[in-house]
Each structure stands twice: as structure tokens, then as C-alpha cells.
N, C-alpha and C positions, 0 to 999 in steps of 0.2 A: 655518753650513752644515757646517763640519768636525765640530762637536760632534754634529750629527744623524746624520752618516754613521758616526761611531764607535759610536753607540748600537747599530748593527746588526752590529758585529764581535764574534764570540764571544769571551768572556773568555779562552779558552784559545788563541786565535789573534791574532797581532799584525796590524796593518794591512798590514804588508809581506807577510806570509804570504797574507792574503786577496787582495791585489792580484796577487801572483804566481800563485796558484792560478787566479784568474779569467782571467788572461792565458793560462795554459796551456790552459784550457778553450776560450777564443776561438780559439786557434791549433791546436786539435785535438790537443794534446799531453796526452792524457787520462791516460796512465800517471803523468806527473809531477804532474798535478793530484790524482790519486787518492792518491798518496803523501802529499801535504800534508793532504788531508782525513782520511785514515786516521790520520795523526799526531794530528790534532785529536781524533778519536774515542778514540784510546788515552788521551789525557789526561782526557777527560770523555765517558763513554759516553752521557750524556743530551744531548749537543750536537746537537739535531735538525737544525739548518741544515747542519752538516758531514755528517751522515748522509745528508741529501737530496742534497747535492752529490756525495758519494762514490758514491751510487747511480747518479746520472747519469753520472759518469765511468766507472764499471764497465759501465754499459749501453752506452756508446759504444765501449768496448773489446771488447764482445761477451761479457763475463763476466756472463752473465745470472743465473747462480746467485747470485753475490755481490751483483748488483744487487737481486735479489728479497729477499735477506736484509736489506739496508739499507732498502728500501722497506717491508718488513713491520714494521720497527721503528718506522716513522713513521705507519703507517696508522690508528692510534687517536688520534693527536695532533690536537687541534682546528684547529691552524694548518696543519699539513703533510699532513693526510690526503688532501686533494684531489689534490695532485701525486703522492703515493704511490699512490693508487688509479688514477690515469690511467696511470702507468707500469706498475703491476702488471697492469692490464687489457691493455695493449699487449703486454707480455712474454708473458703467458699466451696471448693470441690468436696471437702469432707462433709459439708452441710447439704450436699446435693443441689446447691444453687448454681446450676449449670451456666445460666447467662452471665452471672458475676464472675465465676471462675474463668469462663471463656474470655471475658473482657481483659482480665489481668494477664492471662497467658498470651493473649494477642498483643498486649503492650510489650511484654517481654520478648515475644517473637519478633516484633517490629524493631525493637531496640537492639536486639542481639540476634540478627538473622542467621548467623553461622552456628548457633547452638541448636542441635537437633532435638534436645529434650523438650523444648517448648512446642515444636511441631508434633512430637509424640503425645504430649499432654493434650493438645488441641484435638488430635485424632481420637483419643479416648473420650473426651467430652462430646464430640460430634457423634460418636458411636452411641453414647448414652442417650443422646437426643434423637436417635434414629435418623440422623443425617448421613446416610451411607456414603454418598459421593464425596462430601466434605471430609469425612473420616479417612477414606481411602486416599484422598489428595494429600492430606497432612501426613499420613503414614508414608506415602511415597516420597515426600520431601524429606522426612526424617531419615529414611533409609538412604537417600542420596547423600545426605550429610554424614551419615554414620552407617556404612554397609555392614558393620560387625554387630549391630544392635539386635540381639536375639529377642528382646522384649517387643521391639517394633515388628519383627518378622512374625512373632507369635500373634500379636494383636491383629495385624493385617490379614494373616492367614485365616483367623477365625471369622472375620467379616466376609472374606471371599467365600468361605465354605457356607456360611449362613445365607449367602446370596447366590448360591449354586454356581459360583465361578470356580469349578473344581479343578480345571486344568491350571489356571493361574495359581490357585492355592497349592497344588501339588508341586509346581516349579519353585515356588517360594519356600515351601517346607523342605524341599531337597537342598536348597541353598543353606537353610538353617541347620539341617541335620549334618551337612558336610562340615559345618563349623563346630557342632556339638552333637555327636551321634547318640549320646546318652541322655539328652535333654528330655525329661519325662513329658513336659508340656507339649513339646513339638511332636513327640511320638504319639501322644494321645490325639492330637489334632490330625495327624496322618491317618490314624485309625478312623476317626470321625469322618474324614473326607472320603475314605473308601466306603464306609458304611452308608453315607448319604447317596452314594452311587450304586448301592446294592452289590458292591464288590466284596462278597462275604469271605472268600478265602483270604484275600488281602487284609481284610479287617482282623481276622483271626490271627494272622501272622504278626501284624503290628501290635495287637494287644498282648499276645503271648510274649513277645519280645519285651514289652514294657513291664509285664507282670514279673519278669525276672528281677527288676530293680525296685519295684514298689508294689504295695498292695493296691489293687484296683478298687475304686470306690463302687458304690451300688450302681451308679449310672453306667459305668464301663463294664462291670460284671454282667449287667443286663444286656448291654450291647454285645458282649462276647458270647453270652449264652444264646441269644437270638441268632447270632451269626453261625454258631455251631449248629443250631437247629436247621438253618437253611442249607447246610452242606451235609445234613443227615448224620452228624456226630451227636447222637442223642444223649449218651451218657455224659459227655462233656458239657452239653447244653444244660442238662439237669444240674450238674455240679455248679456251674457258674450262676445260673438263675437262682439256685438255692442260696448261694452266697449273697446275691443281690437283695435278698429279703431280710438280712440282718439289720435291725434298726431302721428299716425302710419306712418312710412316712407315707409313701404312695405305692403300695405293692400290687395294685390292680394288674398292670401289664405283665409283671413277672409271674403272677399266679396263672394268668391266661396262657403265657408261653409254656409254663410248666405243664399245664393241662394238655396242651397240644403235644408236648414232648412225651408225656406218659401215654397218651393215646397212641403215638407212633410206636412206643415200646410195648403196647398192648397190655399195659397195667391200668386197667379201667378204674380200679378202685382209687388209685392216686389221681388219675385224670379227673374223675368226678369231684374229688376233694378240692383240687386246685381250681377247677372251673367254678365250683360253688363259692370258693373264696374270692375269685375274681368278680363274681356277681355281687357278693356281699360288700366288697371294697369299691366296687365300680362307681365312678361318677362320670364316666365318659360316654360318648355316643356309641360305644361298642357293646353296650349291654344286650342289645338284640342278638349280636353275634355270639356272645358268651352263652346266652340261654339256648340259642339254636344248636350250637355244638353239644352243649350239655344234654339237650333233649334227644339228639341223635344217639349219643352214647348210651343214655338210659334206655332208649327204645331198643337198641341193639342188644342190651343186656337183659331185656325182658321186664324192665321196670316201667311199664307203660303209664302207670298212674303218675309217677314223678316226671316222666317224659312229657306228659300232657301239660303239667304245670309249667315246665320250662318253655315249651312251645308257646303256651298262652302268654307268658311274660315277654317272649321274643316278639310276638305279634303286637303286643301293646306298645313296645318301643319302636317297632318298624312293621307296619301292616303289609308285609311282603306276601302276595297271594299264595306262593308255594307252601307257606306255613299252614295254610288251610288244608292242603293235601296231607302234610305230615300229621296234623291234628286229626284229620279223618282216619288216617291209617292207624294211629295210636289208639284213638277212641274205638275203632273197630275191634281192636284186640282186647281192650280193657272192659268196656261197658257191655252189660247184657242187653241194655236198651240200645238197639242199633239205630234208632232215630237220631241219636247224637252224631254218630258217624255219617249218617245219610246227609244231615244238614251241612256238615263240614265239606263233604264231597260235592254237594250241590253248589255250595258257595264257591268252591274252587272251579268247578266246571264253568260257572258264569263269569269268572274273573278273566282278566286279560293276559294272564300268565301263559306263555307259549311253551308247552311241553306236551307233544302229542301222546307220548307214552303215558304220562300221568293223567292226561285228560281221558284217554280211552279207558284206562284202568278205573278211574273214578266213575265214569258212566256205567261200566259193566258192574262195578261193585254196588252202585245205587240200585240198579235193576235187580241184582241178586238179593240184596238185603230187603228190598221191598217185597219181593216174592217170598222170602223167608218170613217176614212179618205177617204176610197174608196167610201163609200155611199155618203158622202158629196160632193166629186168630181163629182160623177155621177149625183147627184141632181142639181149641178150647171151647167151641160152641157145643 
């Protein structure tokens, strides 16, 4: 037995050195281990076992450049190439060097075609590179080799959902959930798939089920809150949308949905608060919408001055002609100088917006206000 062990000890390393280096590796004292292995390499640059171990020690130390140099030395060796390729693939993947990582996982896949893992790894890399067909192809091959692989089912389902292949995603998720009904990731993807199809009751059901086992993050609380809003469960919508604001870096949409929810609840004070927060936080193309809704609520609440400001901002972001009518109506209420309202009404009448009721009202109002101005001017003479 002692003779067989000694056969594996490099001639440049004594048994004591090997034992000590391995002990250092087990105890995660990688620097000490690396020193021993590099001493071995200095004595014999073709000692591939020492090169492999030095690469592993350097890798654990975070010295990826040195680790790559050692593994590259071994990648053509018939005995050591597999370990070298695995480590090089992992290093390049961690460095976001997708072409190099793909190269080494492809080598491994071609050398070991029955190992599903390399197909899955290639699928992930192709997905990162936005090569959807290639990613789906590798995921399919990985699943054929290992139908029990939940990680592959999850990754493939996510791509299918993002590419609007909802029926395929649903079938695959059902297979996965039959294997593990409590898998949080799969249940969240199920909710996401329903949400993308605007199936809001099903989204609520899937997320409430998942919420029993884990705390939903901001993204999914926002999704759940919005889904409740669509099925008129306003209080539940407010609860989950409010949760989604905790430490949220991009609260724009949550504030907007909360504004809509409070408007449905006829709590206009809170509706205005959240819509103003949406405007303040807003960086999206929806700022015209936020201001338009805010303007309407303020106008209905008799705050015409603030309503005019909101409508003006909405018009700046999106010059929708109907906003000229809203501005005319709000200005009509607020300003003593009716010429401001007249100008807005006239601009609206000349616009291409098609609303006979609004057009007729604007024309009638312009005539009335002009007559009113004339009477006031006559009385002042």
C-alpha cells in the first residue's frame, strides 16, 4: 500500500512535502500550499501534478491571472486537460469573458458528450450573449440527458417567458413543480408567466402561495400589488405596493400604482401624495401620464392652480391635444383673465383631436367668454 502511494508522489517532491501541501489545502492555508507547489515547479517545469495543484491554490487565493497561467500549461495534457478546462471555463465565466468560457465548455461538452452539465453551462452563456435559439438548444439537450435537473428547467423556463413562449414555459414549469412543488424559484416563474399574460387572478394565487414560504422581494411585491389592483382588491394592492417601497431603489412605478389605488379608494390626499412622488422619482416615459392623472385629481378637488401646473408638465412631455382642453377648463375656473382660457380653448378647437363633445363645449365657451369680456369692457367705459 505504501509503495502504491509513493508512485503518485512527483520525483521532485518528497512525501513530507506532499503531505504538508495537502494539509495546507485542506486547512485553506492556500498561500503556504502554493509556495510548496511552486517550489516543485521551479525544480521541474513539466511536473503537471504540481502545476494543477498550484493553479487550484492560486484560484482559491483569488489570483486568477496566475491560476489561468498554470491551467493553460495543463490544458493540452491528456491526463490533466479536463481539470484544467473546467477551471479555465469557470474563471473566464466569472470574468464575464463569454467567448473564452464558451470555448472551454464546448471542449468539455465535445470530450464528454454524456455530461449534461456542460450543455447547461453553454446554455447560460448563450443566454448572457442574447443568443436565444442557441441557449434553448443547449438547455433542451441538457434536459434530455438529465430530465430531473430543476436548474435547467428553471433557466429554460425563464428564457421562454422572456420570449413570450408562454404555453411552452407553462408546460415546463408544471413538470418542474411536479418534481418539487415547494421550489420558490419555479413558483415565482409561474407567477411571472401568468403576469406577462395579464392573468392577474392566477398571478395572485401563485404569489400568495409562494409568500407562505418566503418573503417576497420588492419586484414580486410590486407585481402582486399591481395584480390585486387589476382585480379591484384595493386594500391588498396598497399593502403589497407599500411593502415594495422598502429600500426600493426605483420606486417610480410603485408610487404611481399606489396613486391609482388610493384614487380608487377615494382617498385623494394619499393619491396626490403618491402621484407627486412618482413624478419626483420618475425617469420613464410615463411622466406625462403621472402628471395628467395628478392634474385631473387636483382639478376635481378644486385645486385648479396646481392642476394647471400638472397639465402643463404633462403637455411638455407629450403634447396630446386633449390636454389643451383640460388646460382651458382649469384656466377657466382659476384665472380672472379669461383670455388665458380662451387661448387654450381655441388651440384645442384647431387641433386634430376628435371629440365632438369637447369641441362643441370649447366653441361655446369661447363665444361666451368673449361676450363676457366685451360686456366687462363696456361696463368699464
